[in-house]
C-alpha positions in Angstrom: -19.4 -10.1 285.4 -22.4 -7.9 286.1 -24.2 -9.5 283.1 -23.5 -13.0 284.4 -24.8 -12.1 287.8 -28.0 -10.8 286.3 -28.5 -14.0 284.2 -27.8 -16.1 287.3 -30.4 -14.1 289.4 -33.0 -14.6 286.6 -32.4 -18.3 286.6 -32.7 -18.5 290.4 -36.0 -16.6 290.2 -37.4 -19.1 287.6 -36.3 -22.0 289.7 -38.0 -20.5 292.8 -41.3 -20.1 290.8 -41.1 -23.7 289.7 -40.5 -24.9 293.3 -43.4 -22.9 294.7 -45.7 -24.1 291.9 -44.8 -27.7 292.6 -45.4 -27.2 296.4 -48.8 -25.8 295.7 -50.0 -28.8 293.7 -49.4 -32.5 293.8 -48.5 -34.2 290.5 -50.2 -31.4 288.6 -53.5 -31.8 290.5 -55.8 -28.8 291.0 -57.0 -27.8 294.4 -60.4 -29.4 293.8 -58.7 -32.7 292.7 -56.6 -32.7 295.9 -59.5 -32.0 298.3 -62.3 -33.8 296.4 -64.4 -30.6 296.5 -65.5 -29.0 293.3 -64.6 -25.4 292.7 -68.0 -25.0 291.0 -71.1 -23.9 292.8 -73.4 -26.6 294.0 -77.0 -25.4 293.6 -79.9 -26.8 295.7 -83.5 -25.9 294.9 -85.6 -24.5 297.7 -89.4 -24.7 297.9 -91.0 -21.9 299.9 -92.3 -24.4 302.5 -91.4 -24.4 306.2 -89.7 -27.8 306.3 -88.0 -27.3 302.9 -86.5 -23.9 304.0 -85.3 -25.7 307.1 -83.6 -28.7 305.4 -82.1 -26.7 302.5 -80.4 -24.3 305.0 -79.4 -27.3 307.1 -77.6 -28.9 304.2 -76.1 -25.5 303.1 -74.6 -25.2 306.6 -73.3 -28.8 306.6 -71.8 -28.7 303.1 -70.2 -25.3 303.5 -68.6 -26.5 306.7 -67.1 -29.3 304.5 -65.7 -26.8 302.0 -68.4 -26.8 299.4 -69.8 -23.6 297.8 -73.6 -23.9 298.1 -76.3 -21.7 296.5 -80.0 -22.0 297.2 -82.4 -21.3 294.3 -86.0 -20.6 295.2 -88.4 -22.3 292.8 -91.9 -23.9 292.6 -92.0 -27.6 292.1 -92.6 -27.6 288.3 -89.8 -25.2 287.4 -87.6 -27.1 289.9 -88.1 -30.4 288.0 -87.4 -28.7 284.7 -84.2 -27.2 286.1 -83.1 -30.6 287.3 -83.9 -32.0 283.9 -81.9 -29.3 282.2 -78.9 -29.6 284.6 -79.0 -26.0 285.9 -80.0 -27.3 289.3 -78.0 -30.0 291.2 -80.6 -31.2 293.8 -84.1 -30.9 295.1 -84.5 -32.2 298.7 -88.2 -32.9 298.9 -90.2 -35.3 296.7 -93.3 -36.9 298.3 -94.1 -40.4 297.2 -96.3 -42.4 296.5 -99.2 -39.9 296.1 -98.4 -36.2 296.3 -95.6 -35.9 293.7 -96.5 -39.0 291.7 -97.2 -36.8 288.6 -93.6 -35.4 288.7 -92.2 -38.8 289.2 -94.0 -40.1 286.2 -93.2 -37.1 284.0 -89.5 -36.8 284.8 -88.5 -40.4 285.8 -86.3 -40.7 282.7 -84.6 -37.3 282.9 -84.2 -36.8 286.7 -82.6 -39.1 289.2 -85.2 -39.8 292.0 -83.4 -41.4 294.9 -84.8 -44.6 296.3 -83.6 -43.6 299.8 -85.9 -41.5 302.0 -85.1 -38.9 304.7 -88.5 -39.0 306.4 -90.8 -42.0 306.5 -93.9 -40.9 308.3 -95.2 -37.9 306.4 -98.9 -37.1 306.0 -101.0 -34.8 303.8 -104.6 -33.9 304.0 -107.2 -31.3 304.9 -107.1 -29.8 308.4 -109.5 -27.9 310.6 -109.1 -26.5 314.1 -109.9 -29.1 316.8 -112.6 -26.9 318.2 -114.7 -27.7 315.2 -116.0 -30.9 316.9 -118.7 -31.6 314.3 -116.3 -31.7 311.4 -114.0 -34.8 311.5 -114.1 -36.2 307.9 -114.0 -35.0 304.4 -117.5 -36.4 304.1 -118.7 -33.8 306.7 -117.7 -30.8 304.6 -120.7 -30.5 302.4 -123.0 -30.5 305.4 -121.2 -27.5 306.7 -120.5 -25.7 303.5 -121.8 -22.4 304.8 -119.5 -22.6 307.8 -116.5 -22.4 305.5 -118.1 -20.2 302.7 -117.4 -23.1 300.4 -113.7 -22.4 300.4 -110.7 -24.7 301.0 -107.6 -22.6 301.6 -104.6 -23.9 299.6 -101.1 -22.8 298.9 -98.8 -22.9 295.8 -100.7 -23.6 292.5 -99.2 -26.5 290.6 -97.9 -28.3 293.6 -98.6 -32.0 293.9 -100.8 -31.6 297.0 -102.9 -28.9 295.3 -103.5 -31.3 292.3 -104.5 -34.1 294.6 -106.8 -31.8 296.5 -108.6 -31.0 293.2 -109.0 -34.7 292.7 -110.4 -35.0 296.3 -113.0 -32.4 295.5 -114.1 -34.5 292.5 -114.0 -37.8 294.4 -116.2 -36.6 297.2 -118.4 -34.3 295.0 -117.5 -31.4 297.3 -119.3 -28.1 296.7 -116.1 -26.3 297.5 -113.5 -24.2 295.7 -109.8 -24.7 296.3 -108.3 -21.2 296.8 -104.6 -21.1 295.7 -102.2 -18.7 297.5 -98.8 -19.4 299.1 -97.7 -21.2 302.2 -97.2 -18.0 304.2 -100.6 -16.6 303.1 -102.3 -19.9 304.0 -100.6 -20.0 307.4 -101.7 -16.4 308.0 -105.3 -17.4 307.3 -105.0 -20.3 309.7 -103.5 -18.1 312.4 -106.2 -15.5 312.0 -109.0 -18.1 312.1 -107.6 -19.9 315.2 -107.0 -16.8 317.2 -110.6 -15.7 316.6 -112.0 -19.3 316.9 -113.4 -19.1 313.4 -113.9 -22.0 311.1 -111.3 -22.8 308.4 -110.4 -25.8 306.3 -107.0 -25.8 304.6 -104.5 -28.1 302.9 -101.6 -29.1 305.1 -98.9 -31.6 305.7 -96.8 -33.1 308.4 -94.0 -32.6 309.3 -94.8 -28.9 309.7 -94.1 -26.4 312.5 -97.7 -25.1 312.5 -98.9 -28.2 314.5 -96.8 -27.0 317.5 -98.5 -23.6 317.4 -102.1 -24.5 316.9 -104.4 -27.4 317.7 -105.3 -28.7 314.3 -106.6 -32.1 313.1 -106.5 -33.9 309.8 -109.9 -34.8 308.4 -110.5 -38.5 307.8 -110.3 -39.5 304.1 -112.3 -42.7 303.7 -111.6 -42.9 300.0 -107.8 -42.5 300.7 -107.4 -39.9 297.9 -104.5 -38.3 299.8 -103.0 -41.7 300.5 -101.9 -42.9 304.0 -98.3 -42.5 304.8 -96.0 -40.5 302.5 -92.2 -40.9 302.3 -90.0 -37.9 301.5 -87.2 -38.5 299.0 -84.6 -36.3 297.3 -83.9 -35.9 293.6 -80.7 -34.9 291.6 -79.8 -34.0 288.1 -78.3 -36.8 285.9 -74.6 -36.9 286.4 -74.7 -35.5 290.0 -73.6 -38.8 291.6 -70.5 -38.9 289.4 -69.7 -35.2 289.9 -70.3 -35.2 293.7 -70.0 -38.8 294.8 -69.4 -37.8 298.4 -72.4 -35.5 298.7 -74.6 -38.1 296.9 -73.7 -40.7 299.5 -74.4 -38.2 302.3 -77.9 -37.4 301.0 -78.6 -41.2 300.9 -77.5 -41.6 304.5 -79.8 -38.7 305.7 -82.6 -39.7 308.1 -84.8 -37.6 310.4 -87.7 -38.2 312.7 -90.6 -35.9 313.6 -88.9 -34.5 316.7 -85.7 -33.7 314.9 -87.3 -32.0 311.9 -89.7 -30.2 314.2 -86.8 -28.7 316.3 -84.9 -27.8 313.1 -88.0 -25.9 311.7 -88.4 -24.1 315.1 -84.7 -23.0 315.1 -84.9 -21.8 311.5 -88.2 -19.9 312.0 -87.0 -18.4 315.3 -83.9 -16.9 313.7 -83.6 -13.6 311.8 -81.6 -15.5 309.2 -82.8 -19.1 308.4 -79.2 -20.1 307.8 -78.1 -19.0 311.3 -81.0 -21.0 312.8 -79.9 -24.0 310.8 -76.2 -23.6 311.9 -77.3 -23.5 315.5 -79.2 -26.8 315.0 -76.3 -28.4 313.1 -73.9 -27.4 315.9 -76.2 -29.1 318.5 -76.7 -32.3 316.5 -73.2 -33.2 315.4 -73.6 -36.9 316.4 -76.7 -37.3 314.2 -75.0 -35.5 311.3 -71.9 -37.6 311.8 -74.1 -40.6 310.9 -75.0 -39.0 307.5 -71.6 -37.5 306.7 -69.5 -40.6 306.8 
């Protein structure tokens, strides 16, 4: 009798395990299959630029709120495109077309998916000087004031599309200037130091950028249009991303921001001790806008 009770208890335990397993999954589906969210980590590339830090942290906040596991990987543009090509990176959120990143578009168009949709449609790139330099308003004025700037144009990340276009600009206008590579933080530090002391400086810059809300800067006219006129900002993904993450792929395509929105986001991110916390605050205050993207 005792042996029969033991066998019955064992059978009941097995049945309980089967029932609990069945309750935990539907028709043998995994959790990811039930929710539509991948258990794998979604990796987004981050450029060390103000607006890119802002939008990558914004999307990290949005996607993690939706149940995704998001990692941000800091890379320069060239390595980022190679990572997308190789599949170790899922997405890059900032590709400037038609001029600034045209070389990457040409080189990787067959191995990286460049989205036709844009998230910002009024971007601009060029050389800037402080507005108090009233005698310098065009790229053509630079050679006449070479000594004023010590023949230096302050740049940022070497290998970026904008830096390559600036080298072409120097050739197009026969500028007697040298482009000094550094990093965005180093370039912004030089601009800050110059403006606070009302000293001359000419630097590469782009809009949208939070620095325009801090200092009075002006883009130099570019009569030969080397920098192009209006740039549009796209995103790029690895091949297969749309199939693996159809929902996120659609959200990225729905994403649109204007200058005021991106400016406020950059301000929130830069004002916070942790960029992600600043992005979360902005996301919380802009749920109606985000709802238009995340349909």
